[in-house]
Structure formats: structure tokens, C-alpha cells
C-alpha positions in Angstrom: 0.0 0.0 0.0 1.3 3.5 -0.9 1.5 6.5 1.3 -1.7 7.9 -0.2 -5.2 6.6 0.6 -8.1 6.3 -1.8 -11.5 8.0 -2.2 -14.6 6.2 -3.4 -16.6 8.7 -5.5 -20.2 8.0 -6.4 -22.4 10.1 -8.7 -25.7 10.5 -6.8 -27.4 13.3 -8.9 -27.9 13.7 -12.6 -25.4 15.6 -14.9 -28.3 17.1 -16.9 -27.9 20.8 -16.8 -24.3 20.7 -15.9 -21.8 23.0 -17.6 -19.2 21.8 -20.1 -16.4 22.0 -17.5 -18.5 20.0 -15.0 -19.2 17.3 -17.6 -15.5 17.1 -18.5 -14.6 16.7 -14.9 -17.2 13.9 -14.4 -15.8 12.1 -17.4 -12.2 12.5 -16.0 -13.4 10.9 -12.8 -15.0 8.0 -14.8 -18.6 9.0 -13.9 -21.2 8.8 -16.7 -24.6 8.0 -15.0 -26.2 8.1 -11.6 -24.9 5.3 -9.4 -21.5 5.0 -11.1 -18.7 4.5 -8.5 -15.0 4.9 -9.0 -12.0 4.7 -6.7 -9.6 7.6 -7.0 -6.3 8.4 -5.3 -6.5 10.8 -2.4 -4.5 13.7 -3.7 -4.9 17.4 -4.5 -5.9 16.9 -8.1 -8.7 14.5 -7.2 -9.9 16.8 -4.4 -10.1 19.7 -6.9 -12.2 17.6 -9.3 -14.5 16.6 -6.4 -14.9 20.2 -5.4 -16.2 21.1 -8.9 -18.9 18.4 -8.6 -19.4 18.4 -4.9 -23.2 19.0 -5.2 -23.6 15.9 -7.3 -21.3 13.4 -5.5 -21.0 11.2 -2.5 -17.4 10.7 -1.4 -16.2 8.2 1.2 -12.6 7.5 2.2 -10.9 4.2 1.6 -12.6 2.7 -1.4 -12.5 -1.0 -2.3 -8.9 -2.0 -2.1 
């Protein structure tokens, strides 16, 4: 296990009506439709992406390892 943890990111609200940058960020996180879950590294870049979509996501620490 590395020095960084992981974050489990789940899309809980629809991307309909989102701006182009928000859609691009969702795609970068691997989220396409409601219920999609991805495990991302816990770093500054990921936290910035999460901040852009915070109102649409559910985030938990330590995803499936």
C-alpha cells in the first residue's frame, strides 16, 4: 500500500444541466450516469475535481482495495 489513501466517488445526482467543464470533470473521474462509482487516489488533483462536482457526488474515504 502506498503513502496515499483512496477515495470512493459515487455520482448521486444527474449531470443534466451541468456546464461543459463539469461534464468534462465527471468524465475525467470516470462517472457517466447516476450510481457510477470509481476509486480515485486521495491527492490534491482528485480533491479539486471533487470540489467542482461536490453538489452531485457522495465521497467516502478508503474505497474498495
